[in-house]
C-alpha positions as a printed Julia matrix, in Angstrom:
65×3 Matrix{Float64}:
 251.29  120.22  282.25
 248.34  122.62  281.8
 247.69  125.68  283.91
 245.57  125.16  287.02
 242.2   126.87  287.1
 241.22  128.9   290.15
 238.03  127.82  291.96
 235.7   130.78  291.5
 234.17  130.32  294.97
 237.61  130.48  296.58
 238.72  133.61  294.76
 235.66  135.42  296.14
 236.33  134.31  299.72
 240.1   134.56  300.21
 242.68  137.31  299.79
 246.47  137.0   299.81
 248.47  139.23  302.19
 251.81  140.77  301.31
 253.68  138.15  303.34
 251.95  135.23  301.62
 249.35  134.42  304.27
 245.7   134.03  303.34
 242.95  136.16  304.88
 239.38  134.95  305.38
 236.15  136.26  306.84
 234.3   134.77  309.79
 231.11  132.77  309.32
 227.77  133.32  311.15
 227.47  137.06  310.42
 224.76  137.03  307.74
 221.42  136.45  309.48
 219.72  135.66  312.82
 221.73  138.45  314.4
 219.24  139.43  317.11
 220.19  136.63  319.48
 223.94  137.25  319.08
 225.61  139.7   321.45
 227.13  142.95  320.24
 230.58  141.72  321.28
 230.2   138.5   319.28
 229.01  140.33  316.15
 231.89  142.8   316.4
 234.42  139.96  316.67
 232.89  138.25  313.62
 233.31  141.48  311.6
 237.12  141.35  311.67
 239.1   139.2   309.26
 241.17  136.22  310.32
 243.99  134.18  308.81
 243.55  130.71  307.37
 244.97  128.07  309.72
 248.21  126.37  308.66
 246.49  122.97  308.39
 244.12  124.39  305.74
 246.72  126.4   303.82
 247.59  123.63  301.35
 243.95  123.07  300.46
 243.19  126.78  299.99
 246.34  127.36  297.95
 245.36  124.52  295.59
 241.92  126.09  295.16
 243.53  129.44  294.39
 245.95  127.72  291.96
 248.97  128.93  293.92
 250.71  125.58  294.01
């Protein structure tokens, strides 16, 4: 069976942690920021983990199995 190719869009958006979880960034932080509160923008700055229901899909895109 041939090697799986990594989706280039996924490799730019996700990072693997040391324990095998996958980090992601929040959406809605790129434009139209004037109407969003300071608290909301600050919360969107921090990274989050990919939910367990999406892990299989993201791992396939990253060619991790």
